[in-house]
C-alpha positions, -999 to +999 in steps of 0.1 A: +495+295-671+473+317-661+465+307-626+504+305-621+506+339-634+479+350-606+494+336-580+527+353-589+507+385-594+495+384-559+527+379-540+543+405-563+518+430-549+522+417-518+560+425-518+552+459-535+531+466-505+552+456-474+588+458-488+586+486-517+560+512-501+548+507-464+512+509-475+491+514-442+452+518-438+455+535-405+471+567-422+469+562-455+504+569-462+534+555-487+568+556-474+595+543-502+625+526-493+655+547-498+691+555-477+667+583-458+644+557-446+640+549-409+628+513-402+622+521-366+597+545-375+579+523-393+578+495-372+542+496-358+527+512-392+509+475-396+524+473-433+533+436-432+503+422-410+479+443-432+498+430-469+500+394-454+467+392-449+451+403-479+475+387-498+464+352-483+429+361-489+433+369-523+450+337-527+424+320-510+401+338-533+418+332-564+418+293-554+382+294-553+376+309-586+400+290-606+384+258-590+345+272-604+360+279-638+380+249-642+348+227-631+330+241-661+363+237-688+377+206-680+341+188-686+339+203-719+375+193-725+372+158-719+342+155-742+361+174-768+386+145-769+359+120-778+370+089-755+363+054-771+352+043-736+335+053-704+366+039-686+389+062-706+367+090-703+364+088-667+401+081-662+410+111-683+386+136-666+400+125-631+436+129-640+433+167-656+411+177-629+429+161-600+462+176-619+448+212-621+439+213-587+468+201-570+483+232-586+459+252-576+456+247-543+492+239-534+508+266-553+508+293-529+521+272-498+547+254-521+563+292-529+561+300-496+580+268-482+602+261-509+609+290-530+604+323-516+636+324-495+652+311-527+644+337-553+654+370-530+623+373-513+631+368-479+602+360-454+615+380-427+608+414-450+567+405-439+576+410-400+579+375-394+608+354-381+605+322-406+585+312-434+568+286-418+548+319-396+536+329-434+521+294-445+503+289-412+484+323-423+482+310-460+470+279-445+444+292-422+429+314-448+427+285-474+413+261-449+386+288-438+374+302-472+368+259-482+346+259-448+325+290-454+323+282-494+311+247-489+284+259-459+275+286-483+268+266-514+254+227-493+238+247-465+227+281-468+214+286-502+195+253-502+181+265-472+172+300-483+158+286-514+135+263-496+125+284-471+122+322-489+117+316-522+079+303-537+073+267-548+063+259-584+023+257-588+011+222-578+040+215-555+017+213-526+000+186-541+029+160-551+036+131-527+071+128-513+079+101-533+070+121-566+092+149-548+122+129-543+117+110-577+120+148-595+155+155-577+185+164-597+202+129-604+237+122-588+265+124-613+283+094-605+315+108-619+317+143-617+297+144-581+318+117-565+352+127-579+342+160-567+333+147-534+370+128-530+390+156-548+379+176-518+386+151-491+421+146-508+432+181-512+417+187-475+440+157-467+467+172-481+468+205-463+465+182-429+494+160-437+520+177-462+514+212-439+504+204-405+532+213-389+524+253-397+495+248-385+490+227-361+451+228-353+443+220-391+439+185-381+407+191-355+396+217-378+384+194-410+366+172-382 
């Protein structure tokens, strides 16, 4: 409920930004839509691209935040259920995690492609000719954010810790075998599930919404 509420709030603010109040960063003016409003005077004020871009970025950040939070919560929930066997524990963990990540990752795209036009929020109000244009911007932002977060967490942070942080006392005296022995153990449930889940979500972006962003399959290579 909280996740869907955040997504709904982002799109509601987007509509307020672009349709009801035409807010532009260029001259910081607010224009109320009324009978005296001149549409031609505001066609180049930048409200549509700014509002839709900020909404796409906010949605992508929202996905990352909820993914991180639920990654912590799902482990506690699974332990609280006290499953009898490891197989039941694994099945319950995978089911809950995948169901949440599906909603979290695709909610914005599903709204834009299949719901938005049917609830009085036409895509044409945002300076585009079809909803596929809004979906393309949202999809590009989601894919780009996933790539950036992955590179920071898996490449930059380990490199920074290795190069810029002082090693523990006695670390230089350890042989390579001892260093490898003391490495963190790979969790075959959580770690493996995260790896496969990331690939499944990216595959969904590429297959289901490739029509909105044709270059997205190549961006995943």
